[in-house]
ChimeraX commands (.cxc) that place a marker at each C-alpha (Angstrom):
marker #1 position 83.54,44.85,193.48 radius 0.5
marker #1 position 84.66,48.03,194.89 radius 0.5
marker #1 position 87.71,48.31,192.45 radius 0.5
marker #1 position 88.12,52.50,191.45 radius 0.5
marker #1 position 87.89,53.29,187.89 radius 0.5
marker #1 position 88.74,56.42,188.18 radius 0.5
marker #1 position 89.30,59.38,190.47 radius 0.5
marker #1 position 89.06,63.32,189.83 radius 0.5
marker #1 position 90.06,66.27,192.28 radius 0.5
marker #1 position 88.40,69.48,192.03 radius 0.5
marker #1 position 90.13,71.87,194.83 radius 0.5
marker #1 position 87.15,74.77,193.45 radius 0.5
marker #1 position 84.66,73.24,195.57 radius 0.5
marker #1 position 84.42,73.01,199.33 radius 0.5
marker #1 position 82.10,69.68,199.04 radius 0.5
marker #1 position 79.86,67.51,196.61 radius 0.5
marker #1 position 76.77,66.16,197.65 radius 0.5
marker #1 position 74.57,63.92,195.18 radius 0.5
marker #1 position 75.57,62.66,192.01 radius 0.5
marker #1 position 72.77,61.83,188.84 radius 0.5
marker #1 position 73.59,59.06,186.58 radius 0.5
marker #1 position 72.22,59.87,182.92 radius 0.5
marker #1 position 71.32,57.92,180.30 radius 0.5
marker #1 position 74.18,58.69,177.92 radius 0.5
marker #1 position 76.65,57.18,180.68 radius 0.5
marker #1 position 77.33,60.91,181.56 radius 0.5
marker #1 position 76.78,61.85,185.21 radius 0.5
marker #1 position 75.70,65.58,187.41 radius 0.5
marker #1 position 77.38,65.93,190.49 radius 0.5
marker #1 position 75.76,68.40,192.80 radius 0.5
marker #1 position 77.50,69.86,195.70 radius 0.5
marker #1 position 78.57,73.97,196.79 radius 0.5
marker #1 position 81.58,75.99,196.89 radius 0.5
marker #1 position 81.99,78.83,200.01 radius 0.5
marker #1 position 82.47,81.96,197.26 radius 0.5
marker #1 position 83.95,85.39,198.89 radius 0.5
marker #1 position 81.69,84.68,201.84 radius 0.5
marker #1 position 78.49,83.48,200.40 radius 0.5
marker #1 position 77.58,79.67,199.26 radius 0.5
marker #1 position 76.80,78.71,195.98 radius 0.5
marker #1 position 75.29,75.80,194.24 radius 0.5
marker #1 position 77.99,74.11,192.10 radius 0.5
marker #1 position 76.40,71.82,189.00 radius 0.5
marker #1 position 78.95,69.99,187.32 radius 0.5
marker #1 position 78.45,67.52,184.52 radius 0.5
marker #1 position 81.14,65.03,183.75 radius 0.5
marker #1 position 81.67,62.44,181.36 radius 0.5
marker #1 position 81.51,58.26,181.95 radius 0.5
marker #1 position 85.20,58.94,182.66 radius 0.5
marker #1 position 84.79,62.24,184.55 radius 0.5
marker #1 position 86.00,64.78,182.41 radius 0.5
marker #1 position 84.40,67.73,183.22 radius 0.5
marker #1 position 81.66,68.94,180.26 radius 0.5
marker #1 position 80.35,72.17,181.85 radius 0.5
marker #1 position 80.27,73.86,185.62 radius 0.5
marker #1 position 77.38,75.83,186.25 radius 0.5
marker #1 position 76.92,77.93,189.99 radius 0.5
marker #1 position 73.26,78.95,191.16 radius 0.5
marker #1 position 72.17,80.93,194.03 radius 0.5
marker #1 position 72.15,84.72,193.03 radius 0.5
marker #1 position 73.92,87.50,194.40 radius 0.5
marker #1 position 74.71,85.96,197.27 radius 0.5
marker #1 position 73.10,82.74,198.15 radius 0.5
marker #1 position 73.14,82.50,201.91 radius 0.5
marker #1 position 72.40,78.56,202.39 radius 0.5
marker #1 position 73.62,77.21,199.11 radius 0.5
marker #1 position 71.87,73.94,198.05 radius 0.5
marker #1 position 72.71,70.24,197.71 radius 0.5
marker #1 position 72.74,70.37,193.54 radius 0.5
marker #1 position 70.29,67.40,193.88 radius 0.5
marker #1 position 68.67,66.72,190.03 radius 0.5
marker #1 position 66.12,64.52,188.94 radius 0.5
marker #1 position 65.85,64.58,184.45 radius 0.5
marker #1 position 62.50,65.70,183.28 radius 0.5
marker #1 position 61.00,63.96,180.51 radius 0.5
marker #1 position 61.95,66.29,177.63 radius 0.5
marker #1 position 65.98,65.67,178.86 radius 0.5
marker #1 position 66.04,68.66,180.27 radius 0.5
marker #1 position 67.09,69.00,184.27 radius 0.5
marker #1 position 65.56,70.31,187.30 radius 0.5
marker #1 position 67.24,71.90,190.39 radius 0.5
marker #1 position 66.08,73.04,193.50 radius 0.5
marker #1 position 67.94,75.70,195.63 radius 0.5
marker #1 position 68.32,79.15,196.49 radius 0.5
marker #1 position 67.97,82.61,194.61 radius 0.5
marker #1 position 68.89,85.54,195.84 radius 0.5
marker #1 position 68.48,88.95,194.02 radius 0.5
marker #1 position 71.04,92.28,194.34 radius 0.5
marker #1 position 68.29,93.97,196.22 radius 0.5
marker #1 position 67.56,91.60,198.63 radius 0.5
marker #1 position 71.10,90.57,199.81 radius 0.5
marker #1 position 71.62,91.91,203.42 radius 0.5
marker #1 position 67.96,91.81,204.38 radius 0.5
marker #1 position 68.29,89.84,207.32 radius 0.5
marker #1 position 69.32,86.73,204.86 radius 0.5
marker #1 position 66.38,86.98,203.42 radius 0.5
marker #1 position 65.91,85.02,199.98 radius 0.5
marker #1 position 63.88,82.61,197.44 radius 0.5
marker #1 position 63.76,78.71,197.29 radius 0.5
marker #1 position 63.75,77.94,193.69 radius 0.5
marker #1 position 63.36,75.73,191.30 radius 0.5
marker #1 position 65.89,75.78,188.00 radius 0.5
marker #1 position 66.09,73.99,184.76 radius 0.5
marker #1 position 69.10,73.48,182.95 radius 0.5
marker #1 position 69.31,71.82,179.00 radius 0.5
marker #1 position 72.33,68.94,178.85 radius 0.5
marker #1 position 73.93,71.43,177.29 radius 0.5
marker #1 position 74.01,73.40,180.66 radius 0.5
marker #1 position 72.02,76.51,179.97 radius 0.5
marker #1 position 69.70,78.15,181.84 radius 0.5
marker #1 position 66.10,77.79,180.64 radius 0.5
marker #1 position 63.61,79.35,183.10 radius 0.5
marker #1 position 63.87,79.34,187.56 radius 0.5
marker #1 position 60.57,80.01,189.96 radius 0.5
marker #1 position 60.68,81.24,192.79 radius 0.5
marker #1 position 58.85,79.38,195.67 radius 0.5
marker #1 position 58.79,81.55,198.37 radius 0.5
marker #1 position 60.83,84.43,200.35 radius 0.5
marker #1 position 62.02,83.83,203.52 radius 0.5
marker #1 position 65.14,83.80,205.86 radius 0.5
marker #1 position 67.75,80.82,204.78 radius 0.5
marker #1 position 65.09,79.75,202.30 radius 0.5
marker #1 position 66.64,77.02,200.17 radius 0.5
marker #1 position 65.60,74.23,198.43 radius 0.5
marker #1 position 67.51,71.01,198.39 radius 0.5
marker #1 position 66.48,67.40,197.12 radius 0.5
marker #1 position 64.00,66.05,194.33 radius 0.5
marker #1 position 62.77,63.17,192.50 radius 0.5
marker #1 position 60.58,61.89,190.06 radius 0.5
marker #1 position 57.41,60.31,190.30 radius 0.5
marker #1 position 55.99,57.79,188.57 radius 0.5
marker #1 position 52.89,59.62,186.78 radius 0.5
marker #1 position 55.90,62.27,185.61 radius 0.5
marker #1 position 55.77,64.51,188.56 radius 0.5
marker #1 position 58.27,65.93,190.87 radius 0.5
marker #1 position 58.32,65.91,194.62 radius 0.5
marker #1 position 60.74,68.20,196.37 radius 0.5
marker #1 position 61.38,69.61,200.07 radius 0.5
marker #1 position 62.07,73.02,200.47 radius 0.5
marker #1 position 62.58,74.63,204.42 radius 0.5
marker #1 position 63.56,78.22,205.79 radius 0.5
marker #1 position 63.62,79.94,209.24 radius 0.5
marker #1 position 60.75,81.24,210.83 radius 0.5
marker #1 position 61.47,83.06,213.94 radius 0.5
marker #1 position 59.69,83.92,215.46 radius 0.5
marker #1 position 56.69,80.81,215.33 radius 0.5
marker #1 position 57.94,77.59,216.82 radius 0.5
marker #1 position 59.66,75.45,215.69 radius 0.5
marker #1 position 62.41,77.67,214.30 radius 0.5
marker #1 position 62.92,75.78,211.48 radius 0.5
marker #1 position 60.33,73.38,209.53 radius 0.5
marker #1 position 59.90,71.72,206.22 radius 0.5
marker #1 position 57.68,72.26,203.62 radius 0.5
marker #1 position 57.14,69.24,200.54 radius 0.5
marker #1 position 55.86,70.34,196.73 radius 0.5
marker #1 position 54.62,68.47,194.51 radius 0.5
marker #1 position 54.93,69.89,190.60 radius 0.5
marker #1 position 53.83,68.13,187.46 radius 0.5
marker #1 position 56.09,67.09,184.55 radius 0.5
marker #1 position 56.74,70.19,183.82 radius 0.5
marker #1 position 57.71,71.99,186.69 radius 0.5
marker #1 position 54.35,73.37,187.84 radius 0.5
marker #1 position 53.00,73.29,191.60 radius 0.5
marker #1 position 50.23,71.15,192.25 radius 0.5
marker #1 position 50.28,71.75,195.71 radius 0.5
marker #1 position 52.64,72.15,198.85 radius 0.5
marker #1 position 51.89,71.71,202.46 radius 0.5
marker #1 position 54.15,72.68,205.62 radius 0.5
marker #1 position 55.21,69.93,208.16 radius 0.5
marker #1 position 56.66,70.03,211.58 radius 0.5
marker #1 position 57.04,68.23,214.88 radius 0.5
marker #1 position 56.63,70.44,217.81 radius 0.5
marker #1 position 59.56,70.83,220.02 radius 0.5
marker #1 position 58.66,74.45,221.60 radius 0.5
marker #1 position 61.03,77.17,221.49 radius 0.5
marker #1 position 64.30,77.29,219.45 radius 0.5
marker #1 position 63.04,73.65,217.92 radius 0.5
marker #1 position 64.25,73.16,214.42 radius 0.5
marker #1 position 62.32,70.43,212.03 radius 0.5
marker #1 position 64.47,69.47,207.95 radius 0.5
marker #1 position 63.65,66.63,206.04 radius 0.5
marker #1 position 65.84,67.70,203.81 radius 0.5
marker #1 position 68.58,64.66,204.24 radius 0.5
marker #1 position 67.82,61.91,202.17 radius 0.5
marker #1 position 64.25,61.08,200.03 radius 0.5
marker #1 position 62.43,58.70,198.00 radius 0.5
marker #1 position 59.36,57.27,195.99 radius 0.5
marker #1 position 57.73,54.60,197.88 radius 0.5
marker #1 position 55.62,51.78,195.78 radius 0.5
marker #1 position 52.30,53.37,196.95 radius 0.5
marker #1 position 53.22,56.52,195.41 radius 0.5
marker #1 position 54.04,58.42,198.49 radius 0.5
marker #1 position 57.01,59.11,199.57 radius 0.5
marker #1 position 59.82,59.06,202.61 radius 0.5
marker #1 position 61.99,61.68,203.68 radius 0.5
marker #1 position 64.64,61.41,206.46 radius 0.5
marker #1 position 65.86,64.46,208.31 radius 0.5
marker #1 position 66.42,65.68,211.79 radius 0.5
marker #1 position 64.32,67.04,214.52 radius 0.5
marker #1 position 66.04,69.43,217.49 radius 0.5
marker #1 position 64.23,70.08,220.80 radius 0.5
marker #1 position 63.56,73.58,222.01 radius 0.5
marker #1 position 65.59,75.21,224.62 radius 0.5
marker #1 position 62.70,73.95,227.00 radius 0.5
marker #1 position 62.13,70.57,226.31 radius 0.5
marker #1 position 63.09,67.44,229.09 radius 0.5
marker #1 position 66.86,67.44,226.81 radius 0.5
marker #1 position 66.68,71.03,225.86 radius 0.5
marker #1 position 68.03,71.13,222.11 radius 0.5
marker #1 position 68.79,67.32,221.66 radius 0.5
marker #1 position 68.37,65.74,217.91 radius 0.5
marker #1 position 66.60,63.40,216.52 radius 0.5
marker #1 position 66.06,61.74,213.08 radius 0.5
marker #1 position 63.16,62.50,211.39 radius 0.5
marker #1 position 61.51,59.87,209.44 radius 0.5
marker #1 position 58.75,61.36,207.34 radius 0.5
marker #1 position 56.23,58.98,205.69 radius 0.5
marker #1 position 53.97,60.39,203.41 radius 0.5
marker #1 position 50.91,59.35,201.27 radius 0.5
marker #1 position 50.62,60.59,197.34 radius 0.5
marker #1 position 48.85,63.58,198.85 radius 0.5
marker #1 position 51.48,64.71,201.32 radius 0.5
marker #1 position 49.15,63.32,204.49 radius 0.5
marker #1 position 50.22,61.44,207.23 radius 0.5
marker #1 position 46.48,60.22,207.62 radius 0.5
marker #1 position 44.64,59.99,204.29 radius 0.5
marker #1 position 42.68,62.50,203.97 radius 0.5
marker #1 position 44.37,65.16,204.90 radius 0.5
marker #1 position 44.60,67.32,201.77 radius 0.5
marker #1 position 40.67,67.54,202.06 radius 0.5
marker #1 position 40.36,69.13,205.26 radius 0.5
marker #1 position 41.69,72.53,204.22 radius 0.5
marker #1 position 44.96,73.73,205.81 radius 0.5
marker #1 position 47.97,72.99,204.33 radius 0.5
marker #1 position 50.24,73.27,207.69 radius 0.5
marker #1 position 50.36,69.99,209.33 radius 0.5
marker #1 position 51.69,69.48,213.27 radius 0.5
marker #1 position 53.04,65.72,213.94 radius 0.5
marker #1 position 53.94,66.21,217.03 radius 0.5
marker #1 position 50.84,65.78,218.54 radius 0.5
marker #1 position 49.55,62.45,216.76 radius 0.5
marker #1 position 50.68,59.71,219.37 radius 0.5
marker #1 position 48.87,62.00,222.11 radius 0.5
marker #1 position 45.88,61.48,220.69 radius 0.5
marker #1 position 43.22,59.10,222.06 radius 0.5
marker #1 position 39.91,57.46,220.54 radius 0.5
marker #1 position 37.37,55.23,222.03 radius 0.5
marker #1 position 36.01,53.14,222.10 radius 0.5
marker #1 position 37.25,51.80,218.61 radius 0.5
marker #1 position 35.32,50.19,217.36 radius 0.5
marker #1 position 32.28,52.00,218.14 radius 0.5
marker #1 position 28.62,51.72,217.69 radius 0.5
marker #1 position 27.32,54.84,219.21 radius 0.5
marker #1 position 29.64,57.87,220.39 radius 0.5
marker #1 position 32.94,57.81,219.88 radius 0.5
marker #1 position 35.21,59.93,222.54 radius 0.5
marker #1 position 38.60,62.04,221.32 radius 0.5
marker #1 position 41.21,63.48,223.22 radius 0.5
marker #1 position 44.55,65.09,222.91 radius 0.5
marker #1 position 46.98,65.79,225.30 radius 0.5
marker #1 position 48.38,69.76,224.46 radius 0.5
marker #1 position 52.65,70.02,225.32 radius 0.5
marker #1 position 52.97,72.27,227.73 radius 0.5
marker #1 position 53.02,75.79,225.97 radius 0.5
marker #1 position 51.31,74.99,222.90 radius 0.5
marker #1 position 49.67,77.41,221.14 radius 0.5
marker #1 position 46.33,76.45,219.22 radius 0.5
marker #1 position 45.30,78.85,216.05 radius 0.5
marker #1 position 41.94,79.82,215.99 radius 0.5
marker #1 position 38.79,76.69,217.44 radius 0.5
marker #1 position 39.02,73.45,216.99 radius 0.5
marker #1 position 36.99,71.00,214.40 radius 0.5
marker #1 position 36.60,67.53,214.23 radius 0.5
marker #1 position 36.31,65.90,210.61 radius 0.5
marker #1 position 35.71,62.10,210.10 radius 0.5
marker #1 position 35.99,61.04,206.64 radius 0.5
marker #1 position 34.32,57.44,204.70 radius 0.5
marker #1 position 36.82,55.60,202.70 radius 0.5
marker #1 position 36.58,57.38,199.83 radius 0.5
marker #1 position 37.85,60.73,201.07 radius 0.5
marker #1 position 34.07,61.91,201.79 radius 0.5
marker #1 position 33.34,64.34,204.46 radius 0.5
marker #1 position 30.10,62.70,206.74 radius 0.5
marker #1 position 30.60,64.00,209.96 radius 0.5
marker #1 position 31.65,67.51,211.45 radius 0.5
marker #1 position 32.02,69.49,215.13 radius 0.5
marker #1 position 33.63,71.73,217.22 radius 0.5
marker #1 position 35.82,70.87,219.69 radius 0.5
marker #1 position 36.06,71.82,223.37 radius 0.5
marker #1 position 39.22,73.20,223.92 radius 0.5
marker #1 position 41.73,74.28,227.26 radius 0.5
marker #1 position 45.24,75.18,227.47 radius 0.5
marker #1 position 46.39,71.22,228.05 radius 0.5
marker #1 position 43.90,69.14,225.80 radius 0.5
marker #1 position 41.41,68.92,223.58 radius 0.5
marker #1 position 38.44,66.96,224.22 radius 0.5
marker #1 position 34.95,66.30,222.28 radius 0.5
marker #1 position 32.84,62.98,221.05 radius 0.5
marker #1 position 31.31,62.34,217.41 radius 0.5
marker #1 position 28.13,60.70,216.71 radius 0.5
marker #1 position 28.60,57.73,214.50 radius 0.5
marker #1 position 24.90,56.06,214.96 radius 0.5
marker #1 position 23.51,57.24,211.99 radius 0.5
marker #1 position 26.58,56.17,209.78 radius 0.5
marker #1 position 26.86,52.57,207.79 radius 0.5
marker #1 position 29.53,50.02,208.93 radius 0.5
marker #1 position 33.19,50.27,207.66 radius 0.5
marker #1 position 36.89,52.24,207.82 radius 0.5
marker #1 position 36.29,56.46,208.63 radius 0.5
marker #1 position 39.70,58.90,209.06 radius 0.5
marker #1 position 39.50,61.19,211.74 radius 0.5
marker #1 position 40.83,64.64,211.47 radius 0.5
marker #1 position 41.83,67.18,214.01 radius 0.5
marker #1 position 42.18,70.88,212.98 radius 0.5
marker #1 position 42.68,74.13,214.16 radius 0.5
marker #1 position 41.92,77.83,211.91 radius 0.5
marker #1 position 45.69,76.97,210.99 radius 0.5
marker #1 position 46.91,73.47,210.78 radius 0.5
marker #1 position 46.12,70.08,210.77 radius 0.5
marker #1 position 46.51,68.43,214.42 radius 0.5
marker #1 position 46.14,64.78,214.34 radius 0.5
marker #1 position 44.28,61.91,212.78 radius 0.5
marker #1 position 43.49,58.21,212.84 radius 0.5
marker #1 position 41.37,55.37,211.83 radius 0.5
marker #1 position 37.85,54.99,213.45 radius 0.5
marker #1 position 35.29,51.95,212.84 radius 0.5
marker #1 position 32.05,51.79,212.67 radius 0.5
marker #1 position 30.30,48.54,213.91 radius 0.5
marker link #1:1,2 radius 0.2
marker link #1:2,3 radius 0.2
marker link #1:3,4 radius 0.2
marker link #1:4,5 radius 0.2
marker link #1:5,6 radius 0.2
marker link #1:6,7 radius 0.2
marker link #1:7,8 radius 0.2
marker link #1:8,9 radius 0.2
marker link #1:9,10 radius 0.2
marker link #1:10,11 radius 0.2
marker link #1:11,12 radius 0.2
marker link #1:12,13 radius 0.2
marker link #1:13,14 radius 0.2
marker link #1:14,15 radius 0.2
marker link #1:15,16 radius 0.2
marker link #1:16,17 radius 0.2
marker link #1:17,18 radius 0.2
marker link #1:18,19 radius 0.2
marker link #1:19,20 radius 0.2
marker link #1:20,21 radius 0.2
marker link #1:21,22 radius 0.2
marker link #1:22,23 radius 0.2
marker link #1:23,24 radius 0.2
marker link #1:24,25 radius 0.2
marker link #1:25,26 radius 0.2
marker link #1:26,27 radius 0.2
marker link #1:27,28 radius 0.2
marker link #1:28,29 radius 0.2
marker link #1:29,30 radius 0.2
marker link #1:30,31 radius 0.2
marker link #1:31,32 radius 0.2
marker link #1:32,33 radius 0.2
marker link #1:33,34 radius 0.2
marker link #1:34,35 radius 0.2
marker link #1:35,36 radius 0.2
marker link #1:36,37 radius 0.2
marker link #1:37,38 radius 0.2
marker link #1:38,39 radius 0.2
marker link #1:39,40 radius 0.2
marker link #1:40,41 radius 0.2
marker link #1:41,42 radius 0.2
marker link #1:42,43 radius 0.2
marker link #1:43,44 radius 0.2
marker link #1:44,45 radius 0.2
marker link #1:45,46 radius 0.2
marker link #1:46,47 radius 0.2
marker link #1:47,48 radius 0.2
marker link #1:48,49 radius 0.2
marker link #1:49,50 radius 0.2
marker link #1:50,51 radius 0.2
marker link #1:51,52 radius 0.2
marker link #1:52,53 radius 0.2
marker link #1:53,54 radius 0.2
marker link #1:54,55 radius 0.2
marker link #1:55,56 radius 0.2
marker link #1:56,57 radius 0.2
marker link #1:57,58 radius 0.2
marker link #1:58,59 radius 0.2
marker link #1:59,60 radius 0.2
marker link #1:60,61 radius 0.2
marker link #1:61,62 radius 0.2
marker link #1:62,63 radius 0.2
marker link #1:63,64 radius 0.2
marker link #1:64,65 radius 0.2
marker link #1:65,66 radius 0.2
marker link #1:66,67 radius 0.2
marker link #1:67,68 radius 0.2
marker link #1:68,69 radius 0.2
marker link #1:69,70 radius 0.2
marker link #1:70,71 radius 0.2
marker link #1:71,72 radius 0.2
marker link #1:72,73 radius 0.2
marker link #1:73,74 radius 0.2
marker link #1:74,75 radius 0.2
marker link #1:75,76 radius 0.2
marker link #1:76,77 radius 0.2
marker link #1:77,78 radius 0.2
marker link #1:78,79 radius 0.2
marker link #1:79,80 radius 0.2
marker link #1:80,81 radius 0.2
marker link #1:81,82 radius 0.2
marker link #1:82,83 radius 0.2
marker link #1:83,84 radius 0.2
marker link #1:84,85 radius 0.2
marker link #1:85,86 radius 0.2
marker link #1:86,87 radius 0.2
marker link #1:87,88 radius 0.2
marker link #1:88,89 radius 0.2
marker link #1:89,90 radius 0.2
marker link #1:90,91 radius 0.2
marker link #1:91,92 radius 0.2
marker link #1:92,93 radius 0.2
marker link #1:93,94 radius 0.2
marker link #1:94,95 radius 0.2
marker link #1:95,96 radius 0.2
marker link #1:96,97 radius 0.2
marker link #1:97,98 radius 0.2
marker link #1:98,99 radius 0.2
marker link #1:99,100 radius 0.2
marker link #1:100,101 radius 0.2
marker link #1:101,102 radius 0.2
marker link #1:102,103 radius 0.2
marker link #1:103,104 radius 0.2
marker link #1:104,105 radius 0.2
marker link #1:105,106 radius 0.2
marker link #1:106,107 radius 0.2
marker link #1:107,108 radius 0.2
marker link #1:108,109 radius 0.2
marker link #1:109,110 radius 0.2
marker link #1:110,111 radius 0.2
marker link #1:111,112 radius 0.2
marker link #1:112,113 radius 0.2
marker link #1:113,114 radius 0.2
marker link #1:114,115 radius 0.2
marker link #1:115,116 radius 0.2
marker link #1:116,117 radius 0.2
marker link #1:117,118 radius 0.2
marker link #1:118,119 radius 0.2
marker link #1:119,120 radius 0.2
marker link #1:120,121 radius 0.2
marker link #1:121,122 radius 0.2
marker link #1:122,123 radius 0.2
marker link #1:123,124 radius 0.2
marker link #1:124,125 radius 0.2
marker link #1:125,126 radius 0.2
marker link #1:126,127 radius 0.2
marker link #1:127,128 radius 0.2
marker link #1:128,129 radius 0.2
marker link #1:129,130 radius 0.2
marker link #1:130,131 radius 0.2
marker link #1:131,132 radius 0.2
marker link #1:132,133 radius 0.2
marker link #1:133,134 radius 0.2
marker link #1:134,135 radius 0.2
marker link #1:135,136 radius 0.2
marker link #1:136,137 radius 0.2
marker link #1:137,138 radius 0.2
marker link #1:138,139 radius 0.2
marker link #1:139,140 radius 0.2
marker link #1:140,141 radius 0.2
marker link #1:141,142 radius 0.2
marker link #1:142,143 radius 0.2
marker link #1:143,144 radius 0.2
marker link #1:144,145 radius 0.2
marker link #1:145,146 radius 0.2
marker link #1:146,147 radius 0.2
marker link #1:147,148 radius 0.2
marker link #1:148,149 radius 0.2
marker link #1:149,150 radius 0.2
marker link #1:150,151 radius 0.2
marker link #1:151,152 radius 0.2
marker link #1:152,153 radius 0.2
marker link #1:153,154 radius 0.2
marker link #1:154,155 radius 0.2
marker link #1:155,156 radius 0.2
marker link #1:156,157 radius 0.2
marker link #1:157,158 radius 0.2
marker link #1:158,159 radius 0.2
marker link #1:159,160 radius 0.2
marker link #1:160,161 radius 0.2
marker link #1:161,162 radius 0.2
marker link #1:162,163 radius 0.2
marker link #1:163,164 radius 0.2
marker link #1:164,165 radius 0.2
marker link #1:165,166 radius 0.2
marker link #1:166,167 radius 0.2
marker link #1:167,168 radius 0.2
marker link #1:168,169 radius 0.2
marker link #1:169,170 radius 0.2
marker link #1:170,171 radius 0.2
marker link #1:171,172 radius 0.2
marker link #1:172,173 radius 0.2
marker link #1:173,174 radius 0.2
marker link #1:174,175 radius 0.2
marker link #1:175,176 radius 0.2
marker link #1:176,177 radius 0.2
marker link #1:177,178 radius 0.2
marker link #1:178,179 radius 0.2
marker link #1:179,180 radius 0.2
marker link #1:180,181 radius 0.2
marker link #1:181,182 radius 0.2
marker link #1:182,183 radius 0.2
marker link #1:183,184 radius 0.2
marker link #1:184,185 radius 0.2
marker link #1:185,186 radius 0.2
marker link #1:186,187 radius 0.2
marker link #1:187,188 radius 0.2
marker link #1:188,189 radius 0.2
marker link #1:189,190 radius 0.2
marker link #1:190,191 radius 0.2
marker link #1:191,192 radius 0.2
marker link #1:192,193 radius 0.2
marker link #1:193,194 radius 0.2
marker link #1:194,195 radius 0.2
marker link #1:195,196 radius 0.2
marker link #1:196,197 radius 0.2
marker link #1:197,198 radius 0.2
marker link #1:198,199 radius 0.2
marker link #1:199,200 radius 0.2
marker link #1:200,201 radius 0.2
marker link #1:201,202 radius 0.2
marker link #1:202,203 radius 0.2
marker link #1:203,204 radius 0.2
marker link #1:204,205 radius 0.2
marker link #1:205,206 radius 0.2
marker link #1:206,207 radius 0.2
marker link #1:207,208 radius 0.2
marker link #1:208,209 radius 0.2
marker link #1:209,210 radius 0.2
marker link #1:210,211 radius 0.2
marker link #1:211,212 radius 0.2
marker link #1:212,213 radius 0.2
marker link #1:213,214 radius 0.2
marker link #1:214,215 radius 0.2
marker link #1:215,216 radius 0.2
marker link #1:216,217 radius 0.2
marker link #1:217,218 radius 0.2
marker link #1:218,219 radius 0.2
marker link #1:219,220 radius 0.2
marker link #1:220,221 radius 0.2
marker link #1:221,222 radius 0.2
marker link #1:222,223 radius 0.2
marker link #1:223,224 radius 0.2
marker link #1:224,225 radius 0.2
marker link #1:225,226 radius 0.2
marker link #1:226,227 radius 0.2
marker link #1:227,228 radius 0.2
marker link #1:228,229 radius 0.2
marker link #1:229,230 radius 0.2
marker link #1:230,231 radius 0.2
marker link #1:231,232 radius 0.2
marker link #1:232,233 radius 0.2
marker link #1:233,234 radius 0.2
marker link #1:234,235 radius 0.2
marker link #1:235,236 radius 0.2
marker link #1:236,237 radius 0.2
marker link #1:237,238 radius 0.2
marker link #1:238,239 radius 0.2
marker link #1:239,240 radius 0.2
marker link #1:240,241 radius 0.2
marker link #1:241,242 radius 0.2
marker link #1:242,243 radius 0.2
marker link #1:243,244 radius 0.2
marker link #1:244,245 radius 0.2
marker link #1:245,246 radius 0.2
marker link #1:246,247 radius 0.2
marker link #1:247,248 radius 0.2
marker link #1:248,249 radius 0.2
marker link #1:249,250 radius 0.2
marker link #1:250,251 radius 0.2
marker link #1:251,252 radius 0.2
marker link #1:252,253 radius 0.2
marker link #1:253,254 radius 0.2
marker link #1:254,255 radius 0.2
marker link #1:255,256 radius 0.2
marker link #1:256,257 radius 0.2
marker link #1:257,258 radius 0.2
marker link #1:258,259 radius 0.2
marker link #1:259,260 radius 0.2
marker link #1:260,261 radius 0.2
marker link #1:261,262 radius 0.2
marker link #1:262,263 radius 0.2
marker link #1:263,264 radius 0.2
marker link #1:264,265 radius 0.2
marker link #1:265,266 radius 0.2
marker link #1:266,267 radius 0.2
marker link #1:267,268 radius 0.2
marker link #1:268,269 radius 0.2
marker link #1:269,270 radius 0.2
marker link #1:270,271 radius 0.2
marker link #1:271,272 radius 0.2
marker link #1:272,273 radius 0.2
marker link #1:273,274 radius 0.2
marker link #1:274,275 radius 0.2
marker link #1:275,276 radius 0.2
marker link #1:276,277 radius 0.2
marker link #1:277,278 radius 0.2
marker link #1:278,279 radius 0.2
marker link #1:279,280 radius 0.2
marker link #1:280,281 radius 0.2
marker link #1:281,282 radius 0.2
marker link #1:282,283 radius 0.2
marker link #1:283,284 radius 0.2
marker link #1:284,285 radius 0.2
marker link #1:285,286 radius 0.2
marker link #1:286,287 radius 0.2
marker link #1:287,288 radius 0.2
marker link #1:288,289 radius 0.2
marker link #1:289,290 radius 0.2
marker link #1:290,291 radius 0.2
marker link #1:291,292 radius 0.2
marker link #1:292,293 radius 0.2
marker link #1:293,294 radius 0.2
marker link #1:294,295 radius 0.2
marker link #1:295,296 radius 0.2
marker link #1:296,297 radius 0.2
marker link #1:297,298 radius 0.2
marker link #1:298,299 radius 0.2
marker link #1:299,300 radius 0.2
marker link #1:300,301 radius 0.2
marker link #1:301,302 radius 0.2
marker link #1:302,303 radius 0.2
marker link #1:303,304 radius 0.2
marker link #1:304,305 radius 0.2
marker link #1:305,306 radius 0.2
marker link #1:306,307 radius 0.2
marker link #1:307,308 radius 0.2
marker link #1:308,309 radius 0.2
marker link #1:309,310 radius 0.2
marker link #1:310,311 radius 0.2
marker link #1:311,312 radius 0.2
marker link #1:312,313 radius 0.2
marker link #1:313,314 radius 0.2
marker link #1:314,315 radius 0.2
marker link #1:315,316 radius 0.2
marker link #1:316,317 radius 0.2
marker link #1:317,318 radius 0.2
marker link #1:318,319 radius 0.2
marker link #1:319,320 radius 0.2
marker link #1:320,321 radius 0.2
marker link #1:321,322 radius 0.2
marker link #1:322,323 radius 0.2
marker link #1:323,324 radius 0.2
marker link #1:324,325 radius 0.2
marker link #1:325,326 radius 0.2
marker link #1:326,327 radius 0.2
marker link #1:327,328 radius 0.2
view
């Protein structure tokens, strides 16, 4: 009914970002505080009336990025919390640290920490439980001088918090672009995940440094187009998808592919086209001719059974674009 039940003021902390209602009526509240020049992730457990049970600070010697304090409940009753970790010997090393995953007991005891990767301003922010008992959480780091400057990595972990796979995503925007899919997330009914965040153009775009809402919907394998997890790369470029042209489609003989590239776009190695059937089995693989402005190639589908297929384009490092092809 919108009636305030209780209010507690906490002057020690700068901001709270998340709240997780636990089965026993208590709450885990997450946020951060600014402490002697650094950010620390704050985890506060309160009872059903808002009374503090315990408070914990995570981040290491001096956490540059802090974290949201988002949490997830494990099957054994412990809490998983994404964040950062900066060992004392890393302090001052060009703002580098670890994106990390923490586990706490219901009593607030630290049980373990898993360091995911090391990088400039590295951090993990949100986490959600999957129906199979596993977890999904996004991380990010500042990857200068590569474009874009900021990219998002999505991790899938099992019920014990051990990594199953991870994939990095970005939306090309030129020099100085940033991509963060860490403002909000949820598990979808089809087993996939949806993220919200921001995609910022670089300094050379049509509208330099303009910020856009970024909504990213992935399937249960972290793919934009089904089957991307079988093509041998873990990085996905998302800005080129709308530029992919496939014709004719449906097709009975040959399929022409064309992908226009943004000005200044850098391919990393030769480009391949891989065609998968509806079950994810690779049925065709061809090299694709490239120039500084486009990719262009064709696939001979005359020997394939009629049905639905998925096209994937990749260079030596990343997935570039993909789409559906109907063979008649």
